[in-house]
C-alpha positions as CSV (number, residue, x, y, z in Angstrom):
1,X,-128.0,17.8,78.7
2,X,-129.5,20.3,75.6
3,X,-126.9,22.8,74.6
4,X,-126.6,25.5,72.4
5,X,-123.1,25.1,71.5
6,X,-123.2,28.1,69.3
7,X,-124.2,30.1,72.1
8,X,-121.9,28.5,74.1
9,X,-118.8,29.7,72.3
10,X,-120.3,33.1,71.8
11,X,-120.0,33.3,75.8
12,X,-116.0,32.7,75.5
13,X,-116.8,29.2,76.5
14,X,-114.9,25.9,74.9
15,X,-116.4,22.9,73.8
16,X,-113.9,20.3,75.2
17,X,-113.4,16.6,74.6
18,X,-115.2,15.4,77.8
19,X,-118.5,15.2,77.9
20,X,-120.9,17.8,79.9
21,X,-117.4,19.8,80.3
22,X,-116.6,22.9,79.2
23,X,-113.5,25.7,79.5
24,X,-114.0,29.5,80.3
25,X,-111.5,31.7,78.4
26,X,-110.6,34.8,80.7
27,X,-110.0,37.9,78.3
28,X,-106.6,39.9,80.0
29,X,-106.6,43.2,77.4
30,X,-103.0,43.8,77.0
31,X,-102.0,41.3,79.3
32,X,-101.8,43.0,82.1
33,X,-104.0,43.0,85.6
34,X,-104.2,43.4,89.1
35,X,-103.3,40.4,91.4
36,X,-106.5,40.7,93.3
37,X,-108.5,39.2,90.5
38,X,-106.4,35.8,90.2
39,X,-108.5,35.0,93.4
40,X,-111.4,34.5,91.3
41,X,-109.7,32.4,89.0
42,X,-108.3,30.2,91.9
43,X,-112.0,30.0,92.7
44,X,-113.4,29.0,89.4
45,X,-110.5,26.8,89.0
46,X,-110.5,24.7,92.6
47,X,-114.7,25.1,92.9
48,X,-115.8,24.6,89.8
49,X,-113.2,23.4,87.3
50,X,-110.5,20.8,87.3
51,X,-108.2,22.7,89.6
52,X,-106.0,23.5,86.8
53,X,-105.5,26.9,84.9
54,X,-104.1,27.3,81.3
55,X,-102.3,30.3,80.6
56,X,-103.2,30.8,77.0
57,X,-100.5,31.9,74.1
58,X,-103.2,35.5,73.9
59,X,-102.5,36.1,77.9
60,X,-105.5,35.2,78.8
61,X,-106.8,32.4,81.1
62,X,-108.1,29.3,80.1
63,X,-109.9,27.4,82.8
64,X,-111.0,24.0,82.0
65,X,-113.4,20.8,83.5
66,X,-116.2,23.2,84.2
67,X,-119.6,21.7,84.2
68,X,-121.6,22.8,81.5
69,X,-124.8,22.9,83.5
70,X,-122.8,25.7,85.9
71,X,-122.3,28.3,83.0
72,X,-124.3,30.7,84.6
73,X,-123.2,30.6,87.8
74,X,-119.2,30.7,86.1
75,X,-120.6,34.3,84.5
76,X,-121.4,35.8,88.0
77,X,-118.3,34.9,89.7
78,X,-116.2,36.1,86.9
79,X,-118.0,39.5,86.8
80,X,-115.2,41.5,89.0
81,X,-112.6,40.5,87.0
82,X,-115.0,41.9,83.6
83,X,-115.4,45.0,85.6
84,X,-112.0,45.2,87.4
85,X,-110.0,45.0,83.2
86,X,-113.1,47.5,82.2
87,X,-114.2,44.9,79.1
88,X,-117.3,46.1,77.5
89,X,-120.7,43.7,78.2
90,X,-124.3,43.6,76.8
91,X,-125.5,42.7,80.5
92,X,-124.3,42.4,84.0
93,X,-123.3,38.7,85.1
94,X,-123.9,37.2,81.9
95,X,-120.0,36.7,81.2
96,X,-118.8,37.7,77.8
97,X,-121.3,38.9,74.7
98,X,-118.5,37.4,72.1
99,X,-115.4,35.6,71.2
100,X,-114.4,35.9,67.8
101,X,-112.4,38.8,68.2
102,X,-109.4,37.4,70.4
103,X,-108.1,39.0,73.5
104,X,-105.4,42.0,72.8
105,X,-102.1,41.1,73.4
106,X,-99.3,43.2,74.3
107,X,-95.6,43.1,75.4
108,X,-94.8,44.2,79.1
109,X,-94.0,48.2,77.3
110,X,-92.3,51.2,78.9
111,X,-93.3,51.1,82.3
112,X,-90.8,48.3,83.2
113,X,-88.5,47.6,79.7
114,X,-86.3,50.4,78.8
115,X,-86.6,49.4,75.3
116,X,-90.0,50.1,75.2
117,X,-91.3,53.1,73.3
118,X,-94.5,53.3,75.1
119,X,-97.0,51.6,77.4
120,X,-98.2,48.8,75.1
121,X,-100.9,47.7,78.1
122,X,-102.8,51.2,78.1
123,X,-102.7,51.4,74.2
124,X,-104.1,47.6,74.1
125,X,-106.7,48.4,76.6
126,X,-107.8,51.4,74.6
127,X,-108.2,49.2,71.5
128,X,-110.3,46.9,72.8
129,X,-112.5,49.3,74.4
130,X,-113.3,50.3,70.6
131,X,-113.6,46.9,69.0
132,X,-115.0,44.6,71.7
133,X,-117.6,42.7,71.6
134,X,-117.3,41.5,68.0
135,X,-117.8,37.8,66.9
136,X,-115.0,38.1,63.7
137,X,-111.9,36.4,63.9
138,X,-109.6,39.0,64.4
139,X,-105.7,38.8,66.4
140,X,-104.2,42.1,67.2
141,X,-100.6,42.4,69.4
142,X,-98.7,44.9,70.5
143,X,-95.0,45.5,70.9
144,X,-92.9,48.5,72.1
145,X,-89.9,47.9,69.9
146,X,-89.1,46.6,66.9
147,X,-87.4,43.6,69.2
148,X,-91.1,42.3,68.8
149,X,-90.9,40.6,72.2
150,X,-94.9,39.8,71.5
151,X,-94.4,38.3,68.0
152,X,-96.3,41.2,66.3
153,X,-95.5,40.0,62.5
154,X,-97.7,36.6,63.3
155,X,-100.8,38.7,63.8
156,X,-103.9,40.1,61.9
157,X,-102.8,43.8,62.9
158,X,-98.7,43.8,64.5
159,X,-98.6,47.1,66.2
160,X,-94.8,48.4,66.9
161,X,-93.5,50.9,69.0
162,X,-91.4,53.3,67.0
163,X,-89.9,57.1,68.2
164,X,-88.4,59.7,66.2
165,X,-85.0,60.3,68.2
166,X,-84.3,63.8,69.2
167,X,-80.4,64.6,68.6
168,X,-79.1,67.6,71.0
169,X,-75.5,68.1,69.7
170,X,-74.3,70.1,72.8
171,X,-74.9,67.5,74.8
172,X,-72.8,64.8,72.5
173,X,-69.1,64.4,73.8
174,X,-68.4,61.9,70.7
175,X,-68.2,58.9,71.9
176,X,-70.1,57.3,69.1
177,X,-71.5,54.8,71.2
178,X,-75.2,55.2,69.5
179,X,-73.3,55.0,66.1
180,X,-71.7,51.5,67.1
181,X,-74.9,49.6,68.1
182,X,-77.0,51.3,65.3
183,X,-74.8,49.7,62.4
184,X,-74.0,46.3,64.3
185,X,-77.6,45.9,66.3
186,X,-80.4,48.2,64.2
187,X,-80.4,49.9,61.1
188,X,-77.1,51.3,60.4
189,X,-79.1,54.7,60.3
190,X,-76.6,56.9,62.2
191,X,-73.2,58.5,60.9
192,X,-70.5,60.7,62.3
193,X,-69.3,63.5,60.3
194,X,-67.7,66.8,61.8
195,X,-67.5,65.5,65.2
196,X,-71.7,65.2,65.1
197,X,-73.9,62.6,64.2
198,X,-75.7,62.4,61.6
199,X,-79.5,60.4,61.4
200,X,-80.7,59.2,58.3
201,X,-84.7,59.5,58.4
202,X,-84.9,56.8,55.3
203,X,-82.7,54.0,56.7
204,X,-84.2,54.6,61.0
205,X,-86.7,52.5,62.3
206,X,-87.1,54.5,65.1
207,X,-86.4,51.7,67.7
208,X,-85.0,54.2,69.9
209,X,-81.7,52.2,71.0
210,X,-79.5,55.3,70.4
211,X,-81.2,56.8,73.2
212,X,-80.4,54.4,75.4
213,X,-77.1,54.0,74.8
214,X,-76.2,57.6,75.1
215,X,-74.2,58.2,78.3
216,X,-74.7,62.3,78.1
217,X,-78.5,62.2,77.2
218,X,-78.1,63.4,73.5
219,X,-80.6,61.6,72.3
220,X,-84.0,61.4,74.1
221,X,-87.2,60.1,72.2
222,X,-89.4,62.2,70.7
223,X,-92.7,63.6,72.4
224,X,-94.9,62.4,69.4
225,X,-96.1,58.9,70.0
226,X,-95.2,56.5,66.5
227,X,-96.2,53.0,65.3
228,X,-95.2,50.7,62.4
229,X,-98.4,48.6,61.8
230,X,-98.2,46.0,60.2
231,X,-100.8,43.3,58.5
232,X,-102.1,39.8,57.8
233,X,-99.5,37.6,59.7
234,X,-100.8,34.3,60.0
235,X,-99.8,30.3,61.7
236,X,-102.2,27.5,60.5
237,X,-102.5,25.0,58.2
238,X,-103.3,27.0,55.0
239,X,-100.4,29.7,53.9
240,X,-98.9,30.4,57.4
241,X,-97.1,34.3,57.2
242,X,-95.4,36.9,58.5
243,X,-97.3,40.5,58.4
244,X,-96.1,42.8,56.2
245,X,-95.0,46.7,56.8
246,X,-98.2,48.9,55.8
247,X,-97.4,52.3,57.3
248,X,-95.0,53.7,59.0
249,X,-95.0,56.7,61.5
250,X,-98.6,56.0,62.1
251,X,-100.6,57.6,64.9
252,X,-103.1,56.0,67.6
253,X,-106.1,57.0,66.3
254,X,-105.4,56.1,62.5
255,X,-104.7,52.4,63.6
256,X,-107.8,52.2,66.1
257,X,-109.9,53.5,63.2
258,X,-108.1,51.4,60.7
259,X,-109.2,48.3,62.6
260,X,-112.8,49.5,62.8
261,X,-112.7,49.9,59.2
262,X,-111.4,46.5,59.0
263,X,-114.4,45.1,60.3
264,X,-116.8,46.9,57.9
265,X,-114.4,45.5,55.2
266,X,-115.1,41.5,56.6
267,X,-118.6,42.4,56.7
268,X,-118.6,42.7,53.4
269,X,-116.7,40.7,51.7
270,X,-116.6,37.3,54.3
271,X,-117.1,33.8,52.8
272,X,-120.8,33.2,54.3
273,X,-120.5,29.3,53.3
274,X,-116.8,29.2,55.2
275,X,-117.0,26.0,57.8
276,X,-118.4,27.4,60.8
277,X,-119.4,31.2,59.7
278,X,-115.9,32.2,60.1
279,X,-113.4,33.2,57.5
280,X,-110.0,34.7,58.4
281,X,-109.4,37.8,57.5
282,X,-106.1,37.4,55.6
283,X,-107.6,34.8,53.5
284,X,-110.5,37.4,52.4
285,X,-107.6,40.1,51.5
286,X,-106.1,37.5,49.0
287,X,-109.5,36.6,47.8
288,X,-110.3,40.5,47.7
289,X,-106.7,41.6,46.8
290,X,-104.6,44.0,48.7
291,X,-106.0,47.3,47.2
292,X,-109.1,46.6,48.1
293,X,-108.4,46.2,51.9
294,X,-106.1,49.6,51.3
295,X,-109.3,51.2,50.3
296,X,-111.7,50.2,52.7
297,X,-109.1,50.4,55.5
298,X,-107.9,54.0,54.7
299,X,-111.8,55.2,54.3
300,X,-111.5,58.5,56.6
301,X,-108.4,58.2,58.3
302,X,-106.5,61.5,58.7
303,X,-102.7,60.5,58.1
304,X,-100.0,62.9,59.3
305,X,-97.8,63.7,56.4
306,X,-95.2,62.0,58.4
307,X,-96.8,58.4,57.9
308,X,-95.5,56.1,55.2
309,X,-98.2,54.0,53.7
310,X,-97.1,51.2,51.5
311,X,-98.1,51.3,47.8
312,X,-98.9,47.4,47.2
313,X,-97.8,44.2,49.5
314,X,-97.4,40.5,47.9
315,X,-97.0,38.6,50.7
């Protein structure tokens, strides 16, 4: 059969080793979905695939063994999942409109985890609405705290939850649980002087562990949400590396604007002769230099006075 493989891959289907067969990739922004959607995934796998489902590293589902002629049927079947997850579409019942920008992944967040500083899935879904569909190869992951369970430092953009701990000295009983924990497990940002705890803002990584360790509630999380944005981590054959700190104490809207600006930067500098028309964003930054990327990324971004931007990054 005559298949346009470029259109197939753009529609989030994969060219597989089995002739005439494909696999569909189901996006799950933030890694969170209602259990009712599993019935649709099961139907596609059992009735049109080979009866199996692969859970991807990016928290999506890949269903292999699908006959390519059934692609239009599959797109209609998965429509309730796409609508249930509120994923942007160009046309109803046409499936996904792009596959370049990978599924935005997230740790389980503060609805479940006591260490997480924010609802990672909600923010991931907010980012998804802003950036998808897009054909450019960009990977984004969100984690609720510096424990980094989602491996945010292996992504193009890693978003790490922070909090500015608030200290009520009248509730403090001087047990020093927070000080001891911070010294052994965190950043050694707390000290005990004159029967009260002092926090060194320069050392504090905003992990919020002092909040969980305090038995009297002397420490609380800040009402404002803050994040650390780390950039240009990557795996792969050519120069794998961990993402480095770009901005600390940054807000949500600034992060979304920076990511959107980066798509403009990619369009300006991407190597049009790259194999398959794809070039990983990290390689573009390597070619143009960090300062050029920084100029594009921060265009029209209104950072708060608290935000700390890295002057330069050398990976």
